[in-house]
ChimeraX commands (.cxc) that place a marker at each C-alpha (Angstrom):
marker #1 position 0.06,-0.15,-0.08 radius 0.5
marker #1 position 1.49,3.61,-0.87 radius 0.5
marker #1 position 1.46,5.90,1.79 radius 0.5
marker #1 position 2.07,9.55,0.82 radius 0.5
marker #1 position 4.37,11.36,3.11 radius 0.5
marker #1 position 3.17,14.70,4.81 radius 0.5
marker #1 position 4.72,17.67,3.21 radius 0.5
marker #1 position 6.02,21.07,5.04 radius 0.5
marker #1 position 4.48,23.82,3.44 radius 0.5
marker #1 position 6.80,25.78,1.46 radius 0.5
marker #1 position 6.45,29.05,3.45 radius 0.5
marker #1 position 7.37,27.22,6.58 radius 0.5
marker #1 position 10.39,26.02,5.32 radius 0.5
marker #1 position 11.32,29.55,4.14 radius 0.5
marker #1 position 10.69,30.81,7.48 radius 0.5
marker #1 position 12.76,28.07,9.18 radius 0.5
marker #1 position 15.49,28.76,6.73 radius 0.5
marker #1 position 15.82,32.54,7.34 radius 0.5
marker #1 position 15.10,32.80,11.02 radius 0.5
marker #1 position 18.08,31.21,12.35 radius 0.5
marker #1 position 20.65,33.32,10.52 radius 0.5
marker #1 position 18.74,36.53,11.46 radius 0.5
marker #1 position 18.64,35.49,15.01 radius 0.5
marker #1 position 22.46,34.76,15.00 radius 0.5
marker #1 position 23.01,38.20,13.56 radius 0.5
marker #1 position 21.28,39.99,16.24 radius 0.5
marker #1 position 23.05,37.87,19.04 radius 0.5
marker #1 position 26.43,38.56,17.23 radius 0.5
marker #1 position 25.50,42.37,17.00 radius 0.5
marker #1 position 24.52,42.26,20.70 radius 0.5
marker #1 position 27.63,40.30,21.92 radius 0.5
marker #1 position 29.80,42.93,19.83 radius 0.5
marker #1 position 28.06,45.88,21.15 radius 0.5
marker #1 position 28.58,44.39,24.89 radius 0.5
marker #1 position 32.16,43.63,24.17 radius 0.5
marker #1 position 32.79,47.38,22.92 radius 0.5
marker #1 position 31.11,48.82,25.88 radius 0.5
marker #1 position 33.19,46.67,28.12 radius 0.5
marker #1 position 36.22,47.46,26.30 radius 0.5
marker #1 position 35.58,51.41,26.52 radius 0.5
marker #1 position 34.63,50.96,30.28 radius 0.5
marker #1 position 37.89,48.93,30.75 radius 0.5
marker #1 position 40.12,51.47,28.75 radius 0.5
marker #1 position 38.46,54.36,30.66 radius 0.5
marker #1 position 39.16,52.61,34.22 radius 0.5
marker #1 position 42.86,52.20,33.08 radius 0.5
marker #1 position 42.93,55.72,32.00 radius 0.5
marker #1 position 41.85,57.06,35.32 radius 0.5
marker #1 position 43.93,54.57,37.37 radius 0.5
marker #1 position 47.15,54.91,35.48 radius 0.5
marker #1 position 46.55,58.19,33.43 radius 0.5
marker #1 position 48.66,59.46,30.66 radius 0.5
marker #1 position 51.33,62.48,31.27 radius 0.5
marker #1 position 50.03,66.09,31.20 radius 0.5
marker #1 position 49.96,67.09,27.25 radius 0.5
marker #1 position 50.38,70.90,26.49 radius 0.5
marker #1 position 49.51,71.77,23.00 radius 0.5
marker #1 position 50.47,75.26,21.41 radius 0.5
marker #1 position 47.68,76.40,18.81 radius 0.5
marker #1 position 48.91,79.00,16.47 radius 0.5
marker #1 position 46.39,80.85,14.34 radius 0.5
marker #1 position 48.19,82.39,11.16 radius 0.5
marker #1 position 47.16,85.77,9.60 radius 0.5
marker #1 position 47.53,84.16,6.43 radius 0.5
marker #1 position 45.15,84.83,3.38 radius 0.5
marker #1 position 45.35,82.75,0.16 radius 0.5
marker #1 position 48.62,81.80,-0.92 radius 0.5
marker #1 position 50.71,83.64,1.75 radius 0.5
marker #1 position 51.97,80.47,3.44 radius 0.5
marker #1 position 53.58,80.20,6.75 radius 0.5
marker #1 position 55.95,83.29,6.63 radius 0.5
marker #1 position 53.28,85.49,8.37 radius 0.5
marker #1 position 52.53,86.47,11.91 radius 0.5
marker #1 position 50.46,84.70,14.26 radius 0.5
marker #1 position 46.77,86.24,14.50 radius 0.5
marker #1 position 46.16,84.20,17.87 radius 0.5
marker #1 position 48.19,82.03,20.22 radius 0.5
marker #1 position 46.47,79.57,22.75 radius 0.5
marker #1 position 48.00,77.26,24.78 radius 0.5
marker #1 position 45.71,74.15,25.63 radius 0.5
marker #1 position 46.57,72.03,28.70 radius 0.5
marker #1 position 45.16,68.43,28.92 radius 0.5
marker #1 position 45.35,66.90,32.39 radius 0.5
marker #1 position 44.29,63.22,32.21 radius 0.5
marker #1 position 44.65,62.76,35.68 radius 0.5
marker #1 position 41.97,65.29,36.50 radius 0.5
marker #1 position 40.00,64.73,33.28 radius 0.5
marker #1 position 40.01,68.75,32.50 radius 0.5
marker #1 position 41.16,71.19,29.75 radius 0.5
marker #1 position 42.78,74.62,30.39 radius 0.5
marker #1 position 43.25,77.55,27.94 radius 0.5
marker #1 position 45.74,80.37,28.24 radius 0.5
marker #1 position 45.45,82.96,25.62 radius 0.5
marker #1 position 48.38,85.09,24.77 radius 0.5
marker #1 position 47.79,88.33,23.20 radius 0.5
marker #1 position 49.73,89.02,19.91 radius 0.5
marker #1 position 51.09,92.29,20.86 radius 0.5
marker #1 position 52.91,91.43,24.11 radius 0.5
marker #1 position 56.85,91.11,24.09 radius 0.5
marker #1 position 58.59,87.93,25.29 radius 0.5
marker #1 position 62.17,86.66,25.39 radius 0.5
marker #1 position 63.08,84.64,22.01 radius 0.5
marker #1 position 66.15,82.47,22.01 radius 0.5
marker #1 position 68.73,84.09,20.07 radius 0.5
marker #1 position 66.53,87.25,19.23 radius 0.5
marker #1 position 66.01,88.75,22.71 radius 0.5
marker #1 position 62.90,90.64,23.61 radius 0.5
marker #1 position 60.37,90.34,20.59 radius 0.5
marker #1 position 56.53,90.92,19.89 radius 0.5
marker #1 position 55.23,87.35,20.26 radius 0.5
marker #1 position 53.20,87.63,16.98 radius 0.5
marker #1 position 56.46,87.93,15.02 radius 0.5
marker #1 position 58.24,84.86,16.43 radius 0.5
marker #1 position 56.89,82.46,13.66 radius 0.5
marker #1 position 57.97,85.02,11.00 radius 0.5
marker #1 position 61.56,85.24,12.50 radius 0.5
marker #1 position 61.97,81.63,12.39 radius 0.5
marker #1 position 60.48,80.89,8.91 radius 0.5
marker #1 position 62.40,83.48,7.18 radius 0.5
marker #1 position 65.67,81.51,8.58 radius 0.5
marker #1 position 64.25,78.17,7.94 radius 0.5
marker #1 position 60.98,76.89,6.46 radius 0.5
marker #1 position 58.95,74.91,8.85 radius 0.5
marker #1 position 60.75,75.88,12.17 radius 0.5
marker #1 position 58.10,78.65,13.31 radius 0.5
marker #1 position 56.26,76.33,15.73 radius 0.5
marker #1 position 59.64,75.18,17.33 radius 0.5
marker #1 position 60.98,78.51,18.01 radius 0.5
marker #1 position 57.48,79.77,19.50 radius 0.5
marker #1 position 57.57,76.67,21.52 radius 0.5
marker #1 position 60.89,77.34,22.87 radius 0.5
marker #1 position 59.93,81.03,23.49 radius 0.5
marker #1 position 56.78,80.26,25.36 radius 0.5
marker #1 position 58.91,77.67,27.57 radius 0.5
marker #1 position 61.62,80.20,28.18 radius 0.5
marker #1 position 59.19,82.97,29.22 radius 0.5
marker #1 position 56.39,81.28,30.64 radius 0.5
marker #1 position 58.12,77.99,31.84 radius 0.5
marker #1 position 55.52,75.79,30.00 radius 0.5
marker #1 position 56.65,72.79,28.16 radius 0.5
marker #1 position 55.15,72.65,24.90 radius 0.5
marker #1 position 54.61,68.83,23.64 radius 0.5
marker #1 position 52.54,69.26,20.51 radius 0.5
marker #1 position 51.42,72.04,18.27 radius 0.5
marker #1 position 48.79,72.91,15.66 radius 0.5
marker #1 position 49.49,75.55,13.18 radius 0.5
marker #1 position 46.20,76.63,11.19 radius 0.5
marker #1 position 45.40,79.51,8.89 radius 0.5
marker #1 position 41.85,81.10,8.16 radius 0.5
marker #1 position 40.95,78.36,5.66 radius 0.5
marker #1 position 41.78,75.64,7.94 radius 0.5
marker #1 position 39.84,77.03,10.83 radius 0.5
marker #1 position 36.81,77.45,8.57 radius 0.5
marker #1 position 37.19,73.80,7.46 radius 0.5
marker #1 position 37.33,72.38,11.06 radius 0.5
marker #1 position 34.43,74.25,12.18 radius 0.5
marker #1 position 32.32,73.12,9.25 radius 0.5
marker #1 position 33.29,69.63,9.57 radius 0.5
marker #1 position 31.87,69.35,12.98 radius 0.5
marker #1 position 28.40,70.95,11.83 radius 0.5
marker #1 position 29.30,74.51,13.19 radius 0.5
marker #1 position 29.41,75.90,16.74 radius 0.5
marker #1 position 26.88,77.56,18.85 radius 0.5
marker #1 position 27.99,80.26,20.84 radius 0.5
marker #1 position 26.23,82.26,23.50 radius 0.5
marker #1 position 27.35,85.84,22.37 radius 0.5
marker #1 position 27.58,88.08,25.62 radius 0.5
marker #1 position 27.23,91.47,24.10 radius 0.5
marker #1 position 26.40,92.81,20.76 radius 0.5
marker #1 position 29.41,93.38,18.54 radius 0.5
marker #1 position 29.74,95.76,15.59 radius 0.5
marker #1 position 33.03,96.09,13.57 radius 0.5
marker #1 position 33.00,98.80,10.80 radius 0.5
marker #1 position 36.74,97.91,9.82 radius 0.5
marker #1 position 36.88,94.06,9.67 radius 0.5
marker #1 position 39.40,93.10,7.19 radius 0.5
marker #1 position 38.48,91.26,3.99 radius 0.5
marker #1 position 40.50,88.70,2.03 radius 0.5
marker #1 position 41.20,91.13,-0.65 radius 0.5
marker #1 position 42.66,93.73,1.67 radius 0.5
marker #1 position 39.56,95.78,1.92 radius 0.5
marker #1 position 37.21,96.27,4.86 radius 0.5
marker #1 position 33.59,95.54,5.84 radius 0.5
marker #1 position 31.12,96.01,8.58 radius 0.5
marker #1 position 30.16,92.85,10.60 radius 0.5
marker #1 position 27.61,92.52,13.38 radius 0.5
marker #1 position 26.80,89.90,15.96 radius 0.5
marker #1 position 23.71,90.34,18.05 radius 0.5
marker #1 position 23.52,89.31,21.87 radius 0.5
marker #1 position 22.57,86.09,22.52 radius 0.5
marker #1 position 22.90,82.06,21.62 radius 0.5
marker #1 position 23.50,81.67,18.03 radius 0.5
marker #1 position 24.84,78.82,15.60 radius 0.5
marker #1 position 27.74,80.02,13.39 radius 0.5
marker #1 position 29.34,78.21,10.43 radius 0.5
marker #1 position 33.01,78.11,9.91 radius 0.5
marker #1 position 33.31,81.72,7.95 radius 0.5
marker #1 position 30.79,83.22,10.59 radius 0.5
marker #1 position 32.77,81.58,13.56 radius 0.5
marker #1 position 36.07,83.00,12.03 radius 0.5
marker #1 position 34.90,86.50,11.79 radius 0.5
marker #1 position 33.89,86.21,15.44 radius 0.5
marker #1 position 37.10,85.02,16.51 radius 0.5
marker #1 position 38.77,87.63,14.58 radius 0.5
marker #1 position 36.99,90.95,15.02 radius 0.5
marker #1 position 38.53,93.51,17.28 radius 0.5
marker #1 position 38.31,97.08,16.03 radius 0.5
marker #1 position 35.19,97.67,18.54 radius 0.5
marker #1 position 37.18,97.12,21.55 radius 0.5
marker #1 position 40.65,95.51,21.79 radius 0.5
marker #1 position 42.82,92.33,21.32 radius 0.5
marker #1 position 42.08,91.26,25.06 radius 0.5
marker #1 position 38.38,91.04,24.11 radius 0.5
marker #1 position 39.11,89.23,20.90 radius 0.5
marker #1 position 41.07,86.90,22.80 radius 0.5
marker #1 position 37.99,86.24,25.12 radius 0.5
marker #1 position 35.89,85.81,22.17 radius 0.5
marker #1 position 38.42,83.20,20.56 radius 0.5
marker #1 position 38.29,81.35,23.93 radius 0.5
marker #1 position 34.26,81.18,23.51 radius 0.5
marker #1 position 34.80,79.75,20.18 radius 0.5
marker #1 position 37.31,77.08,21.18 radius 0.5
marker #1 position 34.89,75.99,24.09 radius 0.5
marker #1 position 32.18,75.77,21.49 radius 0.5
marker #1 position 34.36,73.60,19.41 radius 0.5
marker #1 position 35.10,71.27,22.47 radius 0.5
marker #1 position 31.35,70.86,23.20 radius 0.5
marker #1 position 31.07,69.54,19.62 radius 0.5
marker #1 position 33.85,67.45,20.21 radius 0.5
marker #1 position 32.24,65.95,23.38 radius 0.5
marker #1 position 30.20,63.87,20.84 radius 0.5
marker #1 position 32.36,61.00,19.47 radius 0.5
marker #1 position 30.52,61.04,16.15 radius 0.5
marker #1 position 32.40,64.41,15.46 radius 0.5
marker #1 position 35.77,62.92,16.25 radius 0.5
marker #1 position 36.44,61.54,12.63 radius 0.5
marker #1 position 35.42,64.43,10.73 radius 0.5
marker #1 position 37.45,66.79,13.16 radius 0.5
marker #1 position 40.49,64.59,12.91 radius 0.5
marker #1 position 40.18,64.50,8.97 radius 0.5
marker #1 position 39.99,68.11,8.85 radius 0.5
marker #1 position 42.88,68.69,11.22 radius 0.5
marker #1 position 45.01,66.33,9.17 radius 0.5
marker #1 position 44.07,67.66,5.64 radius 0.5
marker #1 position 44.00,71.40,6.38 radius 0.5
marker #1 position 46.54,72.24,9.19 radius 0.5
marker #1 position 50.15,71.57,10.01 radius 0.5
marker #1 position 50.38,69.44,13.38 radius 0.5
marker #1 position 52.35,66.86,15.03 radius 0.5
marker #1 position 49.51,65.43,16.85 radius 0.5
marker #1 position 49.21,61.53,16.31 radius 0.5
marker #1 position 46.49,59.04,16.96 radius 0.5
marker #1 position 48.05,58.02,20.47 radius 0.5
marker #1 position 47.94,61.95,21.28 radius 0.5
marker #1 position 44.21,62.00,20.30 radius 0.5
marker #1 position 43.45,59.00,22.61 radius 0.5
marker #1 position 45.11,61.21,25.51 radius 0.5
marker #1 position 42.98,64.15,24.48 radius 0.5
marker #1 position 39.70,62.62,23.95 radius 0.5
marker #1 position 38.47,61.55,27.47 radius 0.5
marker #1 position 39.17,65.12,29.07 radius 0.5
marker #1 position 37.29,66.69,26.20 radius 0.5
marker #1 position 34.46,64.35,26.60 radius 0.5
marker #1 position 34.04,64.70,30.25 radius 0.5
marker #1 position 34.68,68.46,30.28 radius 0.5
marker #1 position 31.97,69.11,27.66 radius 0.5
marker #1 position 33.19,72.60,26.89 radius 0.5
marker #1 position 33.70,73.41,30.60 radius 0.5
marker #1 position 37.24,74.56,30.54 radius 0.5
marker #1 position 39.49,76.44,32.75 radius 0.5
marker #1 position 40.11,79.63,31.06 radius 0.5
marker #1 position 42.54,82.75,31.39 radius 0.5
marker #1 position 43.15,85.45,28.77 radius 0.5
marker #1 position 46.40,87.57,29.62 radius 0.5
marker #1 position 44.58,90.73,29.69 radius 0.5
marker #1 position 45.38,94.14,31.53 radius 0.5
marker #1 position 45.41,92.56,34.92 radius 0.5
marker #1 position 48.31,90.23,33.81 radius 0.5
marker #1 position 50.71,92.67,32.13 radius 0.5
marker #1 position 53.31,95.23,32.86 radius 0.5
marker #1 position 54.02,98.12,30.97 radius 0.5
marker #1 position 57.45,99.25,29.58 radius 0.5
marker #1 position 58.51,102.21,27.91 radius 0.5
marker #1 position 57.11,101.28,24.45 radius 0.5
marker #1 position 55.80,97.69,24.93 radius 0.5
marker #1 position 53.86,95.41,27.33 radius 0.5
marker #1 position 55.27,92.36,28.92 radius 0.5
marker #1 position 53.24,89.66,30.88 radius 0.5
marker #1 position 53.09,89.69,34.55 radius 0.5
marker #1 position 54.83,86.42,35.11 radius 0.5
marker #1 position 54.26,86.66,39.08 radius 0.5
marker #1 position 50.47,87.32,38.59 radius 0.5
marker #1 position 50.19,84.39,35.98 radius 0.5
marker #1 position 52.47,81.90,38.03 radius 0.5
marker #1 position 49.55,80.39,39.93 radius 0.5
marker #1 position 47.47,79.61,36.97 radius 0.5
marker #1 position 50.26,78.11,34.95 radius 0.5
marker #1 position 51.50,76.01,37.84 radius 0.5
marker #1 position 47.91,74.74,38.21 radius 0.5
marker #1 position 47.09,73.72,34.88 radius 0.5
marker #1 position 50.16,73.39,32.69 radius 0.5
marker #1 position 53.19,70.97,33.07 radius 0.5
marker link #1:1,2 radius 0.2
marker link #1:2,3 radius 0.2
marker link #1:3,4 radius 0.2
marker link #1:4,5 radius 0.2
marker link #1:5,6 radius 0.2
marker link #1:6,7 radius 0.2
marker link #1:7,8 radius 0.2
marker link #1:8,9 radius 0.2
marker link #1:9,10 radius 0.2
marker link #1:10,11 radius 0.2
marker link #1:11,12 radius 0.2
marker link #1:12,13 radius 0.2
marker link #1:13,14 radius 0.2
marker link #1:14,15 radius 0.2
marker link #1:15,16 radius 0.2
marker link #1:16,17 radius 0.2
marker link #1:17,18 radius 0.2
marker link #1:18,19 radius 0.2
marker link #1:19,20 radius 0.2
marker link #1:20,21 radius 0.2
marker link #1:21,22 radius 0.2
marker link #1:22,23 radius 0.2
marker link #1:23,24 radius 0.2
marker link #1:24,25 radius 0.2
marker link #1:25,26 radius 0.2
marker link #1:26,27 radius 0.2
marker link #1:27,28 radius 0.2
marker link #1:28,29 radius 0.2
marker link #1:29,30 radius 0.2
marker link #1:30,31 radius 0.2
marker link #1:31,32 radius 0.2
marker link #1:32,33 radius 0.2
marker link #1:33,34 radius 0.2
marker link #1:34,35 radius 0.2
marker link #1:35,36 radius 0.2
marker link #1:36,37 radius 0.2
marker link #1:37,38 radius 0.2
marker link #1:38,39 radius 0.2
marker link #1:39,40 radius 0.2
marker link #1:40,41 radius 0.2
marker link #1:41,42 radius 0.2
marker link #1:42,43 radius 0.2
marker link #1:43,44 radius 0.2
marker link #1:44,45 radius 0.2
marker link #1:45,46 radius 0.2
marker link #1:46,47 radius 0.2
marker link #1:47,48 radius 0.2
marker link #1:48,49 radius 0.2
marker link #1:49,50 radius 0.2
marker link #1:50,51 radius 0.2
marker link #1:51,52 radius 0.2
marker link #1:52,53 radius 0.2
marker link #1:53,54 radius 0.2
marker link #1:54,55 radius 0.2
marker link #1:55,56 radius 0.2
marker link #1:56,57 radius 0.2
marker link #1:57,58 radius 0.2
marker link #1:58,59 radius 0.2
marker link #1:59,60 radius 0.2
marker link #1:60,61 radius 0.2
marker link #1:61,62 radius 0.2
marker link #1:62,63 radius 0.2
marker link #1:63,64 radius 0.2
marker link #1:64,65 radius 0.2
marker link #1:65,66 radius 0.2
marker link #1:66,67 radius 0.2
marker link #1:67,68 radius 0.2
marker link #1:68,69 radius 0.2
marker link #1:69,70 radius 0.2
marker link #1:70,71 radius 0.2
marker link #1:71,72 radius 0.2
marker link #1:72,73 radius 0.2
marker link #1:73,74 radius 0.2
marker link #1:74,75 radius 0.2
marker link #1:75,76 radius 0.2
marker link #1:76,77 radius 0.2
marker link #1:77,78 radius 0.2
marker link #1:78,79 radius 0.2
marker link #1:79,80 radius 0.2
marker link #1:80,81 radius 0.2
marker link #1:81,82 radius 0.2
marker link #1:82,83 radius 0.2
marker link #1:83,84 radius 0.2
marker link #1:84,85 radius 0.2
marker link #1:85,86 radius 0.2
marker link #1:86,87 radius 0.2
marker link #1:87,88 radius 0.2
marker link #1:88,89 radius 0.2
marker link #1:89,90 radius 0.2
marker link #1:90,91 radius 0.2
marker link #1:91,92 radius 0.2
marker link #1:92,93 radius 0.2
marker link #1:93,94 radius 0.2
marker link #1:94,95 radius 0.2
marker link #1:95,96 radius 0.2
marker link #1:96,97 radius 0.2
marker link #1:97,98 radius 0.2
marker link #1:98,99 radius 0.2
marker link #1:99,100 radius 0.2
marker link #1:100,101 radius 0.2
marker link #1:101,102 radius 0.2
marker link #1:102,103 radius 0.2
marker link #1:103,104 radius 0.2
marker link #1:104,105 radius 0.2
marker link #1:105,106 radius 0.2
marker link #1:106,107 radius 0.2
marker link #1:107,108 radius 0.2
marker link #1:108,109 radius 0.2
marker link #1:109,110 radius 0.2
marker link #1:110,111 radius 0.2
marker link #1:111,112 radius 0.2
marker link #1:112,113 radius 0.2
marker link #1:113,114 radius 0.2
marker link #1:114,115 radius 0.2
marker link #1:115,116 radius 0.2
marker link #1:116,117 radius 0.2
marker link #1:117,118 radius 0.2
marker link #1:118,119 radius 0.2
marker link #1:119,120 radius 0.2
marker link #1:120,121 radius 0.2
marker link #1:121,122 radius 0.2
marker link #1:122,123 radius 0.2
marker link #1:123,124 radius 0.2
marker link #1:124,125 radius 0.2
marker link #1:125,126 radius 0.2
marker link #1:126,127 radius 0.2
marker link #1:127,128 radius 0.2
marker link #1:128,129 radius 0.2
marker link #1:129,130 radius 0.2
marker link #1:130,131 radius 0.2
marker link #1:131,132 radius 0.2
marker link #1:132,133 radius 0.2
marker link #1:133,134 radius 0.2
marker link #1:134,135 radius 0.2
marker link #1:135,136 radius 0.2
marker link #1:136,137 radius 0.2
marker link #1:137,138 radius 0.2
marker link #1:138,139 radius 0.2
marker link #1:139,140 radius 0.2
marker link #1:140,141 radius 0.2
marker link #1:141,142 radius 0.2
marker link #1:142,143 radius 0.2
marker link #1:143,144 radius 0.2
marker link #1:144,145 radius 0.2
marker link #1:145,146 radius 0.2
marker link #1:146,147 radius 0.2
marker link #1:147,148 radius 0.2
marker link #1:148,149 radius 0.2
marker link #1:149,150 radius 0.2
marker link #1:150,151 radius 0.2
marker link #1:151,152 radius 0.2
marker link #1:152,153 radius 0.2
marker link #1:153,154 radius 0.2
marker link #1:154,155 radius 0.2
marker link #1:155,156 radius 0.2
marker link #1:156,157 radius 0.2
marker link #1:157,158 radius 0.2
marker link #1:158,159 radius 0.2
marker link #1:159,160 radius 0.2
marker link #1:160,161 radius 0.2
marker link #1:161,162 radius 0.2
marker link #1:162,163 radius 0.2
marker link #1:163,164 radius 0.2
marker link #1:164,165 radius 0.2
marker link #1:165,166 radius 0.2
marker link #1:166,167 radius 0.2
marker link #1:167,168 radius 0.2
marker link #1:168,169 radius 0.2
marker link #1:169,170 radius 0.2
marker link #1:170,171 radius 0.2
marker link #1:171,172 radius 0.2
marker link #1:172,173 radius 0.2
marker link #1:173,174 radius 0.2
marker link #1:174,175 radius 0.2
marker link #1:175,176 radius 0.2
marker link #1:176,177 radius 0.2
marker link #1:177,178 radius 0.2
marker link #1:178,179 radius 0.2
marker link #1:179,180 radius 0.2
marker link #1:180,181 radius 0.2
marker link #1:181,182 radius 0.2
marker link #1:182,183 radius 0.2
marker link #1:183,184 radius 0.2
marker link #1:184,185 radius 0.2
marker link #1:185,186 radius 0.2
marker link #1:186,187 radius 0.2
marker link #1:187,188 radius 0.2
marker link #1:188,189 radius 0.2
marker link #1:189,190 radius 0.2
marker link #1:190,191 radius 0.2
marker link #1:191,192 radius 0.2
marker link #1:192,193 radius 0.2
marker link #1:193,194 radius 0.2
marker link #1:194,195 radius 0.2
marker link #1:195,196 radius 0.2
marker link #1:196,197 radius 0.2
marker link #1:197,198 radius 0.2
marker link #1:198,199 radius 0.2
marker link #1:199,200 radius 0.2
marker link #1:200,201 radius 0.2
marker link #1:201,202 radius 0.2
marker link #1:202,203 radius 0.2
marker link #1:203,204 radius 0.2
marker link #1:204,205 radius 0.2
marker link #1:205,206 radius 0.2
marker link #1:206,207 radius 0.2
marker link #1:207,208 radius 0.2
marker link #1:208,209 radius 0.2
marker link #1:209,210 radius 0.2
marker link #1:210,211 radius 0.2
marker link #1:211,212 radius 0.2
marker link #1:212,213 radius 0.2
marker link #1:213,214 radius 0.2
marker link #1:214,215 radius 0.2
marker link #1:215,216 radius 0.2
marker link #1:216,217 radius 0.2
marker link #1:217,218 radius 0.2
marker link #1:218,219 radius 0.2
marker link #1:219,220 radius 0.2
marker link #1:220,221 radius 0.2
marker link #1:221,222 radius 0.2
marker link #1:222,223 radius 0.2
marker link #1:223,224 radius 0.2
marker link #1:224,225 radius 0.2
marker link #1:225,226 radius 0.2
marker link #1:226,227 radius 0.2
marker link #1:227,228 radius 0.2
marker link #1:228,229 radius 0.2
marker link #1:229,230 radius 0.2
marker link #1:230,231 radius 0.2
marker link #1:231,232 radius 0.2
marker link #1:232,233 radius 0.2
marker link #1:233,234 radius 0.2
marker link #1:234,235 radius 0.2
marker link #1:235,236 radius 0.2
marker link #1:236,237 radius 0.2
marker link #1:237,238 radius 0.2
marker link #1:238,239 radius 0.2
marker link #1:239,240 radius 0.2
marker link #1:240,241 radius 0.2
marker link #1:241,242 radius 0.2
marker link #1:242,243 radius 0.2
marker link #1:243,244 radius 0.2
marker link #1:244,245 radius 0.2
marker link #1:245,246 radius 0.2
marker link #1:246,247 radius 0.2
marker link #1:247,248 radius 0.2
marker link #1:248,249 radius 0.2
marker link #1:249,250 radius 0.2
marker link #1:250,251 radius 0.2
marker link #1:251,252 radius 0.2
marker link #1:252,253 radius 0.2
marker link #1:253,254 radius 0.2
marker link #1:254,255 radius 0.2
marker link #1:255,256 radius 0.2
marker link #1:256,257 radius 0.2
marker link #1:257,258 radius 0.2
marker link #1:258,259 radius 0.2
marker link #1:259,260 radius 0.2
marker link #1:260,261 radius 0.2
marker link #1:261,262 radius 0.2
marker link #1:262,263 radius 0.2
marker link #1:263,264 radius 0.2
marker link #1:264,265 radius 0.2
marker link #1:265,266 radius 0.2
marker link #1:266,267 radius 0.2
marker link #1:267,268 radius 0.2
marker link #1:268,269 radius 0.2
marker link #1:269,270 radius 0.2
marker link #1:270,271 radius 0.2
marker link #1:271,272 radius 0.2
marker link #1:272,273 radius 0.2
marker link #1:273,274 radius 0.2
marker link #1:274,275 radius 0.2
marker link #1:275,276 radius 0.2
marker link #1:276,277 radius 0.2
marker link #1:277,278 radius 0.2
marker link #1:278,279 radius 0.2
marker link #1:279,280 radius 0.2
marker link #1:280,281 radius 0.2
marker link #1:281,282 radius 0.2
marker link #1:282,283 radius 0.2
marker link #1:283,284 radius 0.2
marker link #1:284,285 radius 0.2
marker link #1:285,286 radius 0.2
marker link #1:286,287 radius 0.2
marker link #1:287,288 radius 0.2
marker link #1:288,289 radius 0.2
marker link #1:289,290 radius 0.2
marker link #1:290,291 radius 0.2
marker link #1:291,292 radius 0.2
marker link #1:292,293 radius 0.2
marker link #1:293,294 radius 0.2
marker link #1:294,295 radius 0.2
marker link #1:295,296 radius 0.2
marker link #1:296,297 radius 0.2
marker link #1:297,298 radius 0.2
marker link #1:298,299 radius 0.2
marker link #1:299,300 radius 0.2
marker link #1:300,301 radius 0.2
marker link #1:301,302 radius 0.2
view
């Protein structure tokens, strides 16, 4: 007698065939996510228990337009102190018009140091400025970032712009343009988002007040950038912008040292601008009041 075998419906076989790989994929993704979280937590714990050494970074903003290159003055100078053991970030803005001691050159205006070195030998500007800062301020510079206007704009745009709470209205009727002319710029008081070009103008404008207030605005921009970098999704585009548009000796290991303090500070930075409270007047120039600056430097820099 012939007995027909019961057959499994085709849709049932199809479901059985595809359900297992999908479940396996989900399980693998979940396990991978757990391993990633565990690795991050373990790495952070190791970072806190055995923190890397302090990293002090010199940021040089060149007053360079178009193809002028590196033989130009520094429009802004900021020391950034990264303290892994305390997970904090400190800023020291140095006005461009103060005079400091430059090895082999004596007392010089700080914004000319890069030019002095580059005229002698191309690419030596950061080293001479770093040596000058160590000689004058006692801060050992570990790394540097040298960037021009275009590089700054590229960095801000790479992280999707920055949000700044402008403390007071700003009107500059003589802001310099790329073709060496001038234009009027205005910033209203209050919280506002700026793209790279707008943030650059805010960081550079100074005719309505002075260079000390400009340094304060620059620190506001740096704080806004650090807040965007607290989001790990912005790290890769920021790193790409830095590598392709700036000159720096930072490497991936340095970025690993810098990342946790930036992440945890989330824009809450220790900040000091060398303003009139921290300078001494000479016959025709001003020099830093190193005695007044010493407590902040000793607390936040190596």
